[in-house]
BALOBA-1460 file (C-alpha; in Angstrom, 3 decimals):
// residues 196
<rec num="1" residu="x" x="-4.964" y="-22.504" z="-19.363"/>
<rec num="2" residu="x" x="-6.678" y="-21.552" z="-16.054"/>
<rec num="3" residu="x" x="-5.771" y="-18.167" z="-14.489"/>
<rec num="4" residu="x" x="-3.285" y="-18.119" z="-11.659"/>
<rec num="5" residu="x" x="-4.986" y="-17.751" z="-8.257"/>
<rec num="6" residu="x" x="-4.363" y="-14.239" z="-6.893"/>
<rec num="7" residu="x" x="-2.413" y="-14.177" z="-3.783"/>
<rec num="8" residu="x" x="-3.379" y="-11.775" z="-0.941"/>
<rec num="9" residu="x" x="-1.125" y="-8.627" z="-0.692"/>
<rec num="10" residu="x" x="-1.279" y="-5.283" z="0.910"/>
<rec num="11" residu="x" x="0.386" y="-2.022" z="0.267"/>
<rec num="12" residu="x" x="0.732" y="1.154" z="2.552"/>
<rec num="13" residu="x" x="0.309" y="4.571" z="1.125"/>
<rec num="14" residu="x" x="2.299" y="6.893" z="3.405"/>
<rec num="15" residu="x" x="1.360" y="10.615" z="3.002"/>
<rec num="16" residu="x" x="2.414" y="13.694" z="4.699"/>
<rec num="17" residu="x" x="0.982" y="17.126" z="4.242"/>
<rec num="18" residu="x" x="3.121" y="19.897" z="2.720"/>
<rec num="19" residu="x" x="2.415" y="23.488" z="1.939"/>
<rec num="20" residu="x" x="1.839" y="22.693" z="-1.761"/>
<rec num="21" residu="x" x="-0.305" y="19.601" z="-1.215"/>
<rec num="22" residu="x" x="0.131" y="16.017" z="-0.099"/>
<rec num="23" residu="x" x="3.524" y="14.245" z="-0.594"/>
<rec num="24" residu="x" x="3.579" y="10.281" z="-0.973"/>
<rec num="25" residu="x" x="6.340" y="7.865" z="-0.295"/>
<rec num="26" residu="x" x="7.380" y="5.855" z="-3.352"/>
<rec num="27" residu="x" x="10.313" y="3.637" z="-4.289"/>
<rec num="28" residu="x" x="11.593" y="2.135" z="-7.557"/>
<rec num="29" residu="x" x="11.230" y="-1.851" z="-7.726"/>
<rec num="30" residu="x" x="14.728" y="-3.166" z="-8.685"/>
<rec num="31" residu="x" x="15.132" y="-4.616" z="-12.270"/>
<rec num="32" residu="x" x="15.615" y="-8.100" z="-10.976"/>
<rec num="33" residu="x" x="11.939" y="-8.255" z="-9.796"/>
<rec num="34" residu="x" x="9.850" y="-10.703" z="-11.817"/>
<rec num="35" residu="x" x="6.709" y="-8.603" z="-10.962"/>
<rec num="36" residu="x" x="6.713" y="-4.985" z="-12.174"/>
<rec num="37" residu="x" x="10.640" y="-4.342" z="-12.438"/>
<rec num="38" residu="x" x="11.821" y="-0.819" z="-12.540"/>
<rec num="39" residu="x" x="8.501" y="0.906" z="-11.839"/>
<rec num="40" residu="x" x="7.868" y="3.006" z="-8.804"/>
<rec num="41" residu="x" x="5.529" y="1.692" z="-6.167"/>
<rec num="42" residu="x" x="4.223" y="1.936" z="-2.629"/>
<rec num="43" residu="x" x="5.775" y="-0.233" z="-0.002"/>
<rec num="44" residu="x" x="3.950" y="-3.573" z="0.291"/>
<rec num="45" residu="x" x="3.877" y="-7.158" z="-0.474"/>
<rec num="46" residu="x" x="2.189" y="-10.554" z="0.027"/>
<rec num="47" residu="x" x="0.525" y="-11.649" z="3.256"/>
<rec num="48" residu="x" x="2.683" y="-14.078" z="5.206"/>
<rec num="49" residu="x" x="1.467" y="-16.747" z="7.601"/>
<rec num="50" residu="x" x="2.896" y="-14.800" z="10.623"/>
<rec num="51" residu="x" x="0.700" y="-11.736" z="9.665"/>
<rec num="52" residu="x" x="-2.346" y="-14.001" z="10.423"/>
<rec num="53" residu="x" x="-1.279" y="-14.730" z="13.829"/>
<rec num="54" residu="x" x="0.442" y="-11.427" z="14.975"/>
<rec num="55" residu="x" x="-1.097" y="-9.444" z="17.694"/>
<rec num="56" residu="x" x="-1.046" y="-5.623" z="16.896"/>
<rec num="57" residu="x" x="0.010" y="-3.045" z="19.399"/>
<rec num="58" residu="x" x="-3.161" y="-1.096" z="18.541"/>
<rec num="59" residu="x" x="-5.973" y="-2.493" z="16.370"/>
<rec num="60" residu="x" x="-7.677" y="-1.094" z="13.194"/>
<rec num="61" residu="x" x="-10.163" y="1.622" z="13.761"/>
<rec num="62" residu="x" x="-12.658" y="0.205" z="11.101"/>
<rec num="63" residu="x" x="-14.277" y="-2.934" z="10.359"/>
<rec num="64" residu="x" x="-15.455" y="-4.559" z="7.107"/>
<rec num="65" residu="x" x="-16.678" y="-7.609" z="5.666"/>
<rec num="66" residu="x" x="-13.063" y="-8.779" z="4.763"/>
<rec num="67" residu="x" x="-10.758" y="-9.704" z="7.660"/>
<rec num="68" residu="x" x="-8.568" y="-6.635" z="7.205"/>
<rec num="69" residu="x" x="-6.214" y="-7.230" z="10.182"/>
<rec num="70" residu="x" x="-3.822" y="-9.678" z="8.690"/>
<rec num="71" residu="x" x="-3.708" y="-7.474" z="5.497"/>
<rec num="72" residu="x" x="-2.903" y="-4.272" z="7.543"/>
<rec num="73" residu="x" x="-0.232" y="-6.098" z="9.540"/>
<rec num="74" residu="x" x="1.291" y="-7.223" z="6.311"/>
<rec num="75" residu="x" x="1.243" y="-3.634" z="4.928"/>
<rec num="76" residu="x" x="3.040" y="-2.237" z="8.242"/>
<rec num="77" residu="x" x="5.608" y="-5.229" z="8.264"/>
<rec num="78" residu="x" x="6.378" y="-4.716" z="4.468"/>
<rec num="79" residu="x" x="6.724" y="-0.924" z="4.985"/>
<rec num="80" residu="x" x="9.130" y="-1.444" z="7.836"/>
<rec num="81" residu="x" x="11.110" y="-4.075" z="5.985"/>
<rec num="82" residu="x" x="11.345" y="-1.856" z="2.596"/>
<rec num="83" residu="x" x="11.625" y="1.685" z="3.858"/>
<rec num="84" residu="x" x="12.739" y="1.365" z="7.581"/>
<rec num="85" residu="x" x="9.590" y="3.249" z="8.789"/>
<rec num="86" residu="x" x="8.163" y="1.450" z="11.809"/>
<rec num="87" residu="x" x="4.526" y="2.017" z="12.826"/>
<rec num="88" residu="x" x="4.390" y="0.341" z="16.107"/>
<rec num="89" residu="x" x="7.151" y="-1.205" z="18.235"/>
<rec num="90" residu="x" x="9.428" y="-4.274" z="18.198"/>
<rec num="91" residu="x" x="9.056" y="-6.362" z="21.297"/>
<rec num="92" residu="x" x="11.427" y="-9.449" z="21.889"/>
<rec num="93" residu="x" x="12.356" y="-9.295" z="18.052"/>
<rec num="94" residu="x" x="8.605" y="-9.320" z="17.142"/>
<rec num="95" residu="x" x="6.874" y="-6.528" z="15.286"/>
<rec num="96" residu="x" x="3.773" y="-5.272" z="17.143"/>
<rec num="97" residu="x" x="2.200" y="-3.061" z="14.585"/>
<rec num="98" residu="x" x="0.042" y="-0.031" z="15.392"/>
<rec num="99" residu="x" x="-2.810" y="-0.253" z="13.062"/>
<rec num="100" residu="x" x="-4.956" y="2.532" z="14.540"/>
<rec num="101" residu="x" x="-3.807" y="5.178" z="11.959"/>
<rec num="102" residu="x" x="-4.570" y="3.069" z="8.917"/>
<rec num="103" residu="x" x="-7.569" y="3.923" z="6.666"/>
<rec num="104" residu="x" x="-8.715" y="1.689" z="3.853"/>
<rec num="105" residu="x" x="-8.398" y="3.175" z="0.424"/>
<rec num="106" residu="x" x="-9.096" y="0.525" z="-2.311"/>
<rec num="107" residu="x" x="-8.256" y="-3.009" z="-3.391"/>
<rec num="108" residu="x" x="-7.103" y="-4.250" z="-6.765"/>
<rec num="109" residu="x" x="-6.835" y="-7.725" z="-8.537"/>
<rec num="110" residu="x" x="-4.184" y="-8.318" z="-11.256"/>
<rec num="111" residu="x" x="-5.491" y="-9.215" z="-14.645"/>
<rec num="112" residu="x" x="-6.237" y="-12.972" z="-15.105"/>
<rec num="113" residu="x" x="-3.801" y="-13.302" z="-18.024"/>
<rec num="114" residu="x" x="-0.820" y="-12.263" z="-15.778"/>
<rec num="115" residu="x" x="1.379" y="-15.190" z="-14.682"/>
<rec num="116" residu="x" x="1.869" y="-13.581" z="-11.279"/>
<rec num="117" residu="x" x="-1.350" y="-12.312" z="-9.627"/>
<rec num="118" residu="x" x="-2.220" y="-10.458" z="-6.485"/>
<rec num="119" residu="x" x="-5.311" y="-9.545" z="-4.710"/>
<rec num="120" residu="x" x="-3.951" y="-6.242" z="-3.092"/>
<rec num="121" residu="x" x="-5.497" y="-3.980" z="-0.610"/>
<rec num="122" residu="x" x="-4.264" y="-0.491" z="-0.120"/>
<rec num="123" residu="x" x="-4.246" y="1.175" z="3.098"/>
<rec num="124" residu="x" x="-3.465" y="4.902" z="3.770"/>
<rec num="125" residu="x" x="-1.488" y="6.449" z="6.815"/>
<rec num="126" residu="x" x="-0.998" y="10.120" z="7.507"/>
<rec num="127" residu="x" x="2.460" y="10.547" z="8.834"/>
<rec num="128" residu="x" x="2.571" y="14.254" z="8.790"/>
<rec num="129" residu="x" x="4.818" y="15.495" z="11.561"/>
<rec num="130" residu="x" x="6.292" y="12.241" z="12.467"/>
<rec num="131" residu="x" x="10.149" y="12.001" z="12.497"/>
<rec num="132" residu="x" x="10.893" y="9.545" z="9.636"/>
<rec num="133" residu="x" x="14.430" y="8.175" z="8.519"/>
<rec num="134" residu="x" x="14.079" y="6.223" z="5.303"/>
<rec num="135" residu="x" x="16.383" y="2.944" z="5.122"/>
<rec num="136" residu="x" x="15.054" y="-0.546" z="4.537"/>
<rec num="137" residu="x" x="16.106" y="-3.713" z="2.878"/>
<rec num="138" residu="x" x="16.963" y="-2.209" z="-0.524"/>
<rec num="139" residu="x" x="14.040" y="-3.917" z="-2.114"/>
<rec num="140" residu="x" x="12.747" y="-0.413" z="-3.009"/>
<rec num="141" residu="x" x="15.431" y="2.067" z="-4.495"/>
<rec num="142" residu="x" x="15.326" y="5.736" z="-4.578"/>
<rec num="143" residu="x" x="12.796" y="6.031" z="-1.755"/>
<rec num="144" residu="x" x="11.448" y="9.519" z="-1.522"/>
<rec num="145" residu="x" x="8.329" y="11.520" z="-0.501"/>
<rec num="146" residu="x" x="7.138" y="13.299" z="-3.678"/>
<rec num="147" residu="x" x="4.266" y="15.613" z="-4.440"/>
<rec num="148" residu="x" x="1.508" y="13.734" z="-6.205"/>
<rec num="149" residu="x" x="1.896" y="15.568" z="-9.476"/>
<rec num="150" residu="x" x="5.580" y="14.778" z="-9.511"/>
<rec num="151" residu="x" x="4.973" y="11.222" z="-8.664"/>
<rec num="152" residu="x" x="2.567" y="10.820" z="-11.638"/>
<rec num="153" residu="x" x="5.239" y="11.639" z="-13.969"/>
<rec num="154" residu="x" x="7.228" y="8.484" z="-12.809"/>
<rec num="155" residu="x" x="7.093" y="4.989" z="-14.538"/>
<rec num="156" residu="x" x="4.041" y="3.553" z="-12.671"/>
<rec num="157" residu="x" x="1.704" y="0.674" z="-12.906"/>
<rec num="158" residu="x" x="-1.830" y="1.799" z="-13.794"/>
<rec num="159" residu="x" x="-3.311" y="0.923" z="-10.236"/>
<rec num="160" residu="x" x="-0.360" y="2.921" z="-8.648"/>
<rec num="161" residu="x" x="-1.453" y="5.959" z="-10.941"/>
<rec num="162" residu="x" x="-5.115" y="5.340" z="-9.936"/>
<rec num="163" residu="x" x="-4.264" y="5.376" z="-6.227"/>
<rec num="164" residu="x" x="-2.086" y="8.550" z="-6.452"/>
<rec num="165" residu="x" x="-5.017" y="10.290" z="-8.141"/>
<rec num="166" residu="x" x="-7.283" y="9.204" z="-5.419"/>
<rec num="167" residu="x" x="-4.872" y="10.610" z="-2.709"/>
<rec num="168" residu="x" x="-4.768" y="13.905" z="-4.679"/>
<rec num="169" residu="x" x="-8.439" y="14.217" z="-4.340"/>
<rec num="170" residu="x" x="-8.685" y="13.663" z="-0.698"/>
<rec num="171" residu="x" x="-9.439" y="16.462" z="1.619"/>
<rec num="172" residu="x" x="-7.077" y="17.890" z="4.315"/>
<rec num="173" residu="x" x="-8.084" y="15.126" z="6.783"/>
<rec num="174" residu="x" x="-7.080" y="12.359" z="4.176"/>
<rec num="175" residu="x" x="-10.238" y="10.313" z="4.849"/>
<rec num="176" residu="x" x="-11.636" y="8.522" z="1.845"/>
<rec num="177" residu="x" x="-15.420" y="8.816" z="1.429"/>
<rec num="178" residu="x" x="-15.622" y="5.697" z="-0.676"/>
<rec num="179" residu="x" x="-13.343" y="2.829" z="-1.388"/>
<rec num="180" residu="x" x="-12.568" y="1.638" z="-4.819"/>
<rec num="181" residu="x" x="-12.451" y="-2.005" z="-6.277"/>
<rec num="182" residu="x" x="-10.196" y="-2.181" z="-9.262"/>
<rec num="183" residu="x" x="-10.239" y="-5.298" z="-11.621"/>
<rec num="184" residu="x" x="-9.862" y="-6.143" z="-15.195"/>
<rec num="185" residu="x" x="-12.320" y="-7.424" z="-17.724"/>
<rec num="186" residu="x" x="-10.951" y="-8.200" z="-21.205"/>
<rec num="187" residu="x" x="-7.712" y="-6.442" z="-20.269"/>
<rec num="188" residu="x" x="-9.317" y="-3.080" z="-19.384"/>
<rec num="189" residu="x" x="-9.641" y="-1.919" z="-15.773"/>
<rec num="190" residu="x" x="-13.156" y="-1.750" z="-14.255"/>
<rec num="191" residu="x" x="-13.773" y="0.335" z="-10.901"/>
<rec num="192" residu="x" x="-16.667" y="-0.150" z="-8.525"/>
<rec num="193" residu="x" x="-17.137" y="2.060" z="-5.623"/>
<rec num="194" residu="x" x="-18.449" y="1.106" z="-2.118"/>
<rec num="195" residu="x" x="-18.434" y="2.406" z="1.486"/>
<rec num="196" residu="x" x="-14.982" y="1.772" z="3.230"/>
């Protein structure tokens, strides 16, 4: 049987600085989800058609060989829907995302044997000092900012654990020096590093 083609997706890792170190926003995926039920995850989801035509309020501050803008828009949109945190503005009922604070962290592709596959890009946004009220659609439950070490004790997918460890190793400015490409070969994760 041929592997399922991965769908483009994006996640947003919201980080705030605390006295004991960085805290990261996670929520628990509901048990009814077909993909990774009952595990903790960053807000995110697949790229919609509208993400490819949306005009951001402020563009990304970096470029790459990939067209990151629709992915970044998807990450901000999904974060707003799932957590109630709006990075940008809503004008005439349309989301105008502010992408200027996003940093590219890594990408990952679900194993080829999985019946549901994603080619996910992970972006990071420092939200230290911003007034944040958590709400959202209920797709992510138990939303909370948690210290990285506490988050690592939760039920997690392996890529989420990897991303949390990346965040824990960042300096105070939360700027990644390299980006990671996480994929699987024969069921085992492989990591390649490159310039973001």
